[in-house]
C-alpha positions in Angstrom: -18.8 3.3 -5.2 -17.0 5.0 -8.1 -14.1 2.7 -9.4 -11.2 4.8 -10.2 -9.2 3.7 -13.1 -6.4 6.1 -11.8 -6.3 4.2 -8.2 -6.2 0.4 -10.2 -3.4 1.7 -12.4 -1.0 3.3 -9.3 -1.7 -0.1 -7.1 -1.0 -2.1 -10.3 1.9 0.1 -10.5 3.2 -0.9 -7.3 2.5 -4.3 -7.6 3.9 -4.6 -10.6 7.5 -3.0 -9.4 7.2 -5.1 -6.1 6.8 -8.0 -8.0 9.6 -7.4 -10.4 11.7 -6.4 -7.6 11.7 -9.3 -5.7 12.4 -11.5 -8.6 15.6 -9.1 -9.7 16.7 -9.5 -5.4 15.9 -13.5 -5.8 17.1 -14.3 -8.6 20.4 -12.4 -9.8 23.9 -13.4 -9.1 25.1 -11.5 -5.8 28.2 -10.3 -7.9 25.8 -8.2 -9.9 23.7 -6.8 -7.0 24.5 -3.3 -7.6 21.9 -3.7 -10.5 19.2 -4.7 -7.8 20.5 -1.2 -5.6 20.1 0.5 -8.6 16.8 -0.5 -9.8 15.7 0.2 -6.0 17.1 3.4 -6.1 14.8 4.8 -9.3 11.8 2.6 -8.6 11.0 1.8 -4.6 9.0 5.3 -4.3 6.2 3.2 -6.1 6.8 0.0 -4.1 5.8 -0.8 -0.9 5.2 2.9 0.4 3.3 3.5 -2.4 1.1 0.5 -2.1 0.9 1.4 1.6 -0.1 5.4 0.4 -2.5 4.2 -2.0 -3.9 1.6 0.5 -4.5 4.9 2.6 -6.5 6.3 -0.3 -8.7 3.8 -0.8 -9.9 2.9 2.5 -10.6 7.1 3.1 -12.6 6.5 0.2 -14.4 3.6 1.1 -14.9 5.1 4.7 -16.6 7.9 3.2 -19.3 5.9 1.1 -19.8 4.2 4.5 -20.4 7.3 6.0 -23.0 8.4 3.5 -24.7 5.1 3.7 -24.9 5.6 7.5 -26.0 9.2 7.5 -28.4 9.5 4.4 -29.3 6.0 3.2 -29.5 4.9 6.5 -28.2 1.3 5.5 -25.7 0.8 8.2 -25.0 1.2 11.5 -21.5 2.9 13.1 -20.9 0.0 15.2 -21.3 -2.5 12.0 -19.0 0.0 9.5 -16.3 -0.2 13.3 -16.8 -3.9 13.1 -16.5 -5.0 9.3 -13.2 -2.5 9.4 -11.3 -3.8 12.4 -12.1 -7.4 11.9 -10.6 -6.7 8.0 -8.0 -5.6 9.7 -7.4 -8.7 12.2 -8.1 -10.6 9.3 -5.0 -9.1 7.1 -2.8 -9.2 10.2 -3.3 -13.4 11.1 -2.2 -13.7 6.9 0.8 -11.4 7.3 1.6 -13.5 10.4 0.9 -16.8 8.4 3.0 -15.5 5.5 6.0 -14.2 8.2 6.0 -17.6 10.0 6.2 -19.8 6.2 9.3 -17.5 5.4 10.6 -17.7 9.4 10.3 -21.7 8.9 11.7 -21.8 5.0 15.2 -19.8 5.8 15.1 -21.6 9.8 15.1 -17.6 11.0 12.1 -17.4 13.8 12.7 -13.8 14.1 11.4 -13.3 11.1 7.9 -14.5 12.5 7.7 -10.3 13.4 9.2 -8.6 10.2 7.7 -5.6 8.4 7.2 -7.2 5.3 4.7 -5.0 3.5 1.6 -7.5 4.8 2.2 -6.5 8.4 2.9 -3.3 7.7 -0.7 -2.8 5.9 -3.0 -4.6 8.6 -1.2 -2.8 11.6 -1.7 0.7 9.5 -5.4 -0.4 9.2 -6.0 -1.2 12.6 -4.3 2.1 14.3 -5.6 4.4 11.6 -9.6 3.9 13.0 -9.6 6.3 15.4 -7.8 8.9 13.3 -9.9 8.8 10.3 -12.2 10.8 12.1 -10.3 13.5 12.6 -9.7 16.3 10.4 -7.3 16.2 7.8 -4.6 19.0 8.7 -4.2 17.0 12.1 -3.7 13.8 10.4 -1.0 15.3 8.4 0.4 16.9 11.4 0.6 13.3 13.1 2.1 11.7 9.8 5.0 14.5 10.0 5.1 14.4 13.6 6.0 10.4 13.8 8.3 10.9 10.9 10.6 13.3 12.7 9.6 10.9 15.9 11.1 7.9 13.9 14.6 9.5 13.1 15.2 10.5 16.2 14.4 6.9 18.0 15.8 4.8 15.6 19.1 6.4 16.2 18.2 5.7 20.0 17.1 2.3 19.5 19.6 0.6 17.1 22.2 0.4 19.8 20.3 -1.6 21.8 19.8 -4.4 18.9 20.2 -7.7 20.0 20.3 -6.6 24.0 17.8 -8.3 26.3 16.1 -5.3 27.9 13.7 -3.0 27.2 15.3 -1.1 25.0 16.0 -3.6 22.6 12.4 -5.2 23.1 11.3 -1.9 21.7 13.6 -1.7 18.7 12.5 -5.2 17.5 9.0 -4.5 17.8 9.3 -1.5 15.3 12.6 -1.8 13.7 12.9 -5.8 13.5 14.3 -6.0 10.0 14.4 -2.6 9.2 15.8 -3.0 5.3 11.6 -3.8 4.5 8.6 -1.6 5.8 9.4 -0.9 9.5 5.5 0.5 10.5 7.2 4.1 11.9 8.5 4.8 8.1 5.2 3.7 6.5 2.4 3.9 8.6 2.1 7.8 7.5 2.0 7.2 4.0 -0.9 5.7 5.2 -2.6 8.6 6.8 -1.6 11.1 4.1 -3.4 8.7 1.7 -6.2 9.0 3.7 -6.5 12.8 3.5 -5.8 12.2 -0.6 -8.8 9.8 -0.4 -10.8 12.5 1.8 -10.0 15.2 -0.9 -10.7 12.8 -3.7 -14.5 11.9 -2.6 -15.3 15.3 -2.6 -14.3 15.7 -6.5 -17.3 15.1 -9.1 -16.8 12.6 -12.0 -19.2 13.1 -14.7 -19.1 13.4 -18.5 -20.4 17.2 -18.3 -17.9 19.2 -20.0 -18.0 21.8 -17.1 -17.8 19.2 -14.7 -14.5 17.7 -16.1 -12.9 21.1 -16.2 -14.0 22.1 -12.7 -12.6 18.5 -11.5 -9.5 19.4 -13.4 -8.9 22.9 -11.5 -9.5 21.1 -8.2 -7.0 18.6 -8.8 -3.9 21.1 -9.7 -4.2 23.0 -6.9 -2.9 19.8 -5.2 -0.7 18.8 -8.1 1.5 21.0 -7.3 2.5 20.0 -3.8 3.8 16.9 -5.2 6.8 18.2 -6.6 7.4 20.5 -4.3 7.8 17.6 -1.9 9.9 15.9 -4.4 12.4 19.2 -4.3 12.3 19.4 -0.6 13.2 15.5 -0.3 16.1 15.8 -2.8 17.9 18.9 -1.2 16.6 18.5 2.4 20.1 16.1 3.6 21.4 15.6 -0.4 21.8 12.6 -1.2 19.7 10.6 1.3 16.8 10.6 -0.4 18.6 7.9 -2.0 18.8 6.1 1.6 15.6 3.8 1.8 13.5 5.0 5.5 15.3 8.3 5.6 13.2 11.6 6.0 14.6 12.6 2.5 13.6 9.7 1.2 10.2 9.4 3.0 9.2 13.2 1.9 10.9 12.5 -2.0 8.8 9.1 -2.3 5.4 10.7 -1.1 6.2 13.7 -3.7 6.4 11.2 -6.5 3.3 9.4 -5.1 1.1 12.7 -5.1 2.4 14.0 -8.3 1.8 10.4 -10.0 -1.3 10.0 -8.8 -2.9 13.5 -9.9 -1.5 13.0 -13.2 -3.4 9.8 -13.7 -6.4 11.3 -12.5 -6.0 14.3 -15.1 -5.6 11.9 -17.7 -8.6 9.8 -16.2 -10.5 12.9 -16.6 -9.7 13.4 -20.0 -9.3 10.5 -21.8 -11.2 8.3 -19.3 -13.2 6.2 -21.7 -10.3 5.2 -23.9 -7.9 4.0 -21.6 -9.7 1.0 -20.5 -8.1 -1.7 -22.5 -4.7 0.0 -21.9 -5.0 -0.3 -18.2 -6.4 -3.7 -18.0 -2.8 -5.7 -17.4 -2.4 -3.4 -14.4 -5.8 -3.4 -13.4 -5.2 -7.4 -12.7 -2.6 -6.9 -10.4 -4.4 -4.3 -8.4 -7.4 -6.2 -8.1 -5.8 -9.5 -6.8 -3.4 -7.5 -4.9 -2.9 -9.5 -1.9 -3.1 -12.7 -3.7 -0.5 -11.5 -6.2 2.2 -10.5 -3.2 1.5 -13.9 -1.7 1.3 -16.2 -4.6 4.7 -14.9 -6.6 6.6 -16.1 -3.6 6.8 -19.0 -4.8 8.8 -18.2 -7.7 11.6 -17.9 -5.3 13.4 -20.8 -6.0 12.8 -20.9 -9.4 16.1 -19.2 -10.5 17.5 -18.4 -7.1 21.0 -16.6 -7.3 21.6 -18.2 -10.9 20.9 -15.2 -13.5 23.5 -12.5 -14.7 22.2 -8.8 -15.9 21.3 -9.6 -18.8 19.5 -12.7 -19.0 17.9 -11.9 -15.6 15.5 -9.3 -17.5 14.8 -11.5 -20.2 13.2 -14.2 -17.5 11.5 -11.7 -15.4 9.9 -10.0 -18.1 8.1 -13.7 -19.4 7.6 -14.3 -16.0 5.6 -11.2 -15.4 3.7 -11.4 -19.1 3.0 -15.2 -18.3 1.5 -14.3 -14.5 -0.6 -11.6 -15.6 -1.8 -13.6 -18.8 -3.1 -16.1 -15.4 -4.4 -13.5 -13.6 -6.5 -12.6 -16.6 -8.0 -15.7 -17.1 -8.5 -16.1 -13.5 -10.5 -12.8 -13.9 -12.4 -14.3 -16.8 -13.4 -16.9 -15.7 -13.9 -16.6 -11.7 -13.4 -12.7 -11.0 -13.8 -11.8 -7.2 -13.7 -16.1 -6.2 -9.9 -15.3 -6.1 -9.3 -12.2 -5.2 -8.6 -12.3 -1.1 -9.1 -8.5 -0.7 -12.2 -9.1 -1.6 -13.2 -12.5 0.4 -11.7 -10.4 3.6 -14.1 -7.7 3.2 -17.2 -10.2 2.5 -16.3 -12.3 5.3 -15.8 -8.9 7.6 -19.2 -8.0 6.6 -20.5 -10.9 7.3 -19.5 -11.4 10.7 -20.0 -7.5 11.3 -24.1 -8.5 10.1 -23.9 -11.4 12.8 -22.4 -9.1 15.6 -25.0 -7.1 15.1 -27.8 -9.2 14.9 -26.5 -10.2 17.8 -26.5 -6.7 19.6 -29.9 -6.3 18.7 -31.1 -9.4 19.7 -29.4 -8.5 23.6 -31.0 -5.0 23.3 -34.7 -6.0 22.8 
């Protein structure tokens, strides 16, 4: 399967912002919280929601590649692909719950065990997306839009039961525990829309011929206009709600930003693909080690906890970010995929899926 620089750059931007945004939130003194709020308003569209979106793009590309290997190359079976996919999602869910548990124990708040940090949102999105990947693109779009609309009414109804010991209080905590994070009903549609874009990308042809490049750019331009349209709708739908995270306006606006950015990156890759290799490497490391970065960067939480002002924090964040990137570069040179949690989860799930497939055949025979 082709590794698209555009997807790596996009995912690297998302991980870079989550890295920087968390350090800003953790390290800045409380009286300068407005700096954090302003940064989130400007850049949050390419944070967790962008990461979930690009995860959907990647999963769709991987899924289409596996379907090709099933139907054309006859290398895989449908049950093997399904088992590998679901095992990977379950492994990620287990890691997400361990991550949440560690935070709950650290801050002495067990309610954080089921909290919608992006790892939990990503794992649940993977699990529930499997049967939907086979559906036509327009149905997935319809499901995503319907979930967003339903979410607006459901949250307004359930929030009044927050903290109550009844069925509605249970459902509020199931869907919205710590709603300032990445609740599934807001963020899963980003994953679904990402799978639609992934399917569209899988149908494009990428090679070095001038004719192919022109044709591909023409195809991408058809989708590029959708991003700005969504941005305008998001901004003016219920102005100024597009500044409020998880509102319907914010969701539409953020999706527009993500689509526009990804399409621009694809056009640049097609036109200047050979010349961006060195320039995108730094972001590539954050993309390649995305899950690893997310887990390990939490160790920086206590380094300057609530100690820095609005000037010194930028120097501290920049130095930390550059040092972290240099460390990832060293790790990539010496250990490469061995340090990538994402790749190791994929290998483990594939290994177990193969074992299950062999066992199924033995039972059948």
